[in-house]
C-alpha positions in Angstrom: -149.0 -82.6 -118.6 -150.2 -85.9 -117.0 -152.3 -86.2 -114.0 -149.5 -87.4 -111.6 -147.3 -84.4 -112.4 -150.2 -82.0 -111.7 -150.8 -83.5 -108.3 -147.2 -83.2 -107.3 -147.2 -79.5 -108.1 -150.3 -79.0 -106.1 -148.9 -80.7 -103.0 -145.6 -78.7 -103.3 -147.6 -75.4 -103.5 -149.5 -76.3 -100.3 -146.2 -77.0 -98.4 -144.8 -73.7 -99.6 -147.8 -71.8 -98.4 -147.8 -73.7 -95.0 -144.1 -72.9 -94.5 -144.6 -69.3 -95.4 -147.5 -69.0 -92.9 -145.4 -70.7 -90.2 -142.5 -68.2 -90.9 -144.9 -65.2 -90.5 -146.3 -66.6 -87.3 -142.8 -67.2 -85.8 -141.7 -63.6 -86.4 -144.8 -61.9 -85.3 -144.3 -59.6 -82.1 -144.9 -61.6 -78.9 -145.0 -64.9 -80.7 -142.0 -66.2 -78.8 -143.4 -65.2 -75.3 -146.8 -66.6 -75.8 -147.9 -68.8 -72.9 -145.0 -67.8 -70.6 -145.5 -65.9 -67.4 -143.5 -62.7 -67.4 -141.8 -61.6 -64.2 -141.4 -58.0 -63.5 -137.8 -56.9 -63.7 -136.0 -57.4 -60.5 -135.8 -54.2 -58.6 -132.5 -53.4 -57.1 -133.0 -52.1 -53.6 -130.3 -49.7 -52.4 -129.8 -49.4 -48.7 -131.1 -46.1 -47.6 -128.3 -43.7 -47.1 -128.5 -42.0 -43.8 -127.2 -38.5 -43.7 -123.9 -38.4 -41.9 -124.2 -36.7 -38.6 -121.1 -34.5 -37.9 -119.7 -35.1 -34.6 -120.4 -32.1 -32.3 -117.5 -29.7 -32.4 -115.5 -29.7 -29.3 -116.5 -26.9 -27.0 -113.4 -24.9 -26.4 -114.0 -22.5 -23.5 -113.0 -18.9 -24.3 -109.6 -18.1 -22.8 -109.9 -16.1 -19.6 -109.0 -12.5 -20.1 -105.7 -11.4 -18.8 -106.0 -9.9 -15.4 -105.9 -6.2 -15.7 -106.5 -5.4 -12.1 -104.4 -2.5 -11.0 -102.6 -2.6 -7.7 -104.9 -1.7 -4.9 -104.8 1.9 -3.8 -102.8 2.4 -0.6 -104.6 3.1 2.6 -103.3 6.6 3.3 -105.0 6.7 6.6 -102.6 4.0 7.7 -99.9 6.6 7.4 -101.8 9.3 9.3 -102.3 9.9 13.0 -106.0 10.3 12.6 -108.9 8.3 11.2 -111.4 9.4 8.4 -114.0 10.1 11.1 -111.6 12.2 13.1 -110.7 14.2 9.9 -114.3 14.8 9.1 -115.0 15.9 12.7 -112.1 18.4 12.6 -113.3 19.8 9.2 -116.8 20.2 10.5 -115.5 22.3 13.5 -113.4 24.4 11.1 -116.3 25.1 8.8 -118.7 26.1 11.6 -116.1 28.3 13.2 -115.3 30.0 9.9 -118.9 30.7 9.1 -119.3 32.3 12.6 -116.1 34.2 12.2 -117.4 35.9 9.1 -120.8 36.6 10.5 -121.2 39.7 12.7 -123.3 42.9 13.1 -122.7 46.5 14.2 -125.2 45.9 17.0 -122.9 43.3 18.6 -120.1 44.1 21.0 -116.9 42.0 21.2 -118.3 39.7 23.9 -121.5 39.0 22.0 -119.5 38.3 18.8 -117.2 35.8 20.5 -120.1 34.1 22.2 -121.4 32.9 18.8 -118.4 30.6 18.5 -117.6 30.0 22.1 -118.3 26.2 21.9 -115.9 25.9 18.9 -112.8 27.6 20.2 -110.1 27.0 22.8 -110.2 29.3 25.8 -107.0 31.1 24.8 -108.5 32.2 21.5 -111.5 34.0 22.9 -109.4 37.1 24.0 -107.6 37.2 20.7 -110.9 37.3 18.7 -112.4 39.9 21.0 -109.4 42.2 20.6 -109.4 41.8 16.8 -113.1 42.7 16.7 -112.6 45.8 18.9 -109.8 47.5 16.8 -110.9 51.2 17.0 -110.9 52.1 13.4 -112.7 48.9 12.3 -115.2 49.0 15.1 -116.0 52.7 14.4 -116.7 52.1 10.7 -118.8 49.1 11.5 -121.0 51.1 13.8 -121.3 54.3 11.7 -122.1 52.5 8.5 -124.4 50.0 10.3 -122.6 47.0 8.7 -123.9 43.5 8.9 -122.0 40.5 7.5 -123.0 37.0 6.7 -120.0 34.6 6.5 -119.5 31.4 4.5 -116.5 29.1 4.4 -114.9 26.7 2.0 -112.0 24.4 3.0 -109.4 24.4 0.3 -106.7 22.1 1.7 -105.1 20.5 4.7 -101.9 22.4 5.2 -100.3 20.6 8.2 -101.1 18.0 10.8 -99.7 16.3 13.8 -100.7 13.8 16.4 -103.1 16.3 18.1 -103.6 19.1 15.6 -104.6 19.9 12.0 -104.3 23.1 10.0 -106.7 23.8 7.2 -106.6 26.5 4.5 -110.0 28.1 4.4 -111.6 30.7 2.2 -113.9 32.9 4.3 -116.3 35.1 2.3 -118.2 38.0 4.0 -121.3 39.4 2.3 -121.7 42.8 3.8 -124.8 45.0 3.9 -124.4 48.7 5.1 -125.7 52.2 4.5 -123.9 52.2 1.1 -125.5 49.0 -0.2 -124.0 45.6 -0.5 -120.5 44.3 -1.0 -118.5 41.1 -0.7 -114.9 40.3 0.3 -113.0 37.0 0.6 -109.7 36.1 2.2 -107.8 32.9 2.9 -107.1 31.9 6.4 -105.1 29.1 8.1 -107.3 27.7 10.8 -105.8 25.3 13.3 -107.8 22.8 15.4 -106.4 20.9 18.3 -107.8 17.9 20.1 -107.9 14.1 20.3 -110.3 11.7 18.6 -113.6 13.4 17.7 -113.2 16.3 20.1 -111.7 19.4 18.4 -111.5 23.1 19.1 -110.1 26.0 17.0 -106.9 27.1 18.6 -105.6 29.6 16.1 -106.6 31.6 13.0 -104.3 33.7 10.8 -104.1 34.9 7.3 -102.9 32.0 5.2 -100.1 34.1 3.7 -98.7 34.9 7.1 -98.3 31.7 9.0 -99.9 28.8 10.8 -97.9 26.3 8.8 
């Protein structure tokens, strides 16, 4: 081989090595980006999503309950010839009289017995009560057995009424103490009071089963 041929081969070999080195450099990682400023990837900003606020629910007032009011009770005193106060006053007189009627003692005569209720009775009733208290058989037993009675009364009903009178049905109980011990008896009476307004007097007393209706 001559000298010129050898030189050509040597130059060719140098070029091949240089090209190979360039190729390696070009394909090394980061070779293409060398010397360039890198920008961070653009950040996509999403508008903040606000929670949806539900519109306040319409306030529906509760339906008013159906009226259940019952018809007003009638004023019965508008139908009667007396007021509540007058009725109470009459009932008080009847109760006081009936208590006194059932309270007596063997030591009392007729006049003393009637005197215990004199302010509660009409004048015409005084004689009737005195006669009833003095019935011979009854008066004799009362004295001989030394009987003493304590009366109590309970009004059961209003039997009849008018413009100037009321008749009550009353249970009168007599608790009797005598020489034989103690006993008790009860009976129903129709007791009538007469008067006007708050002024009442007992005008009659009978067994409820017999009359005064």
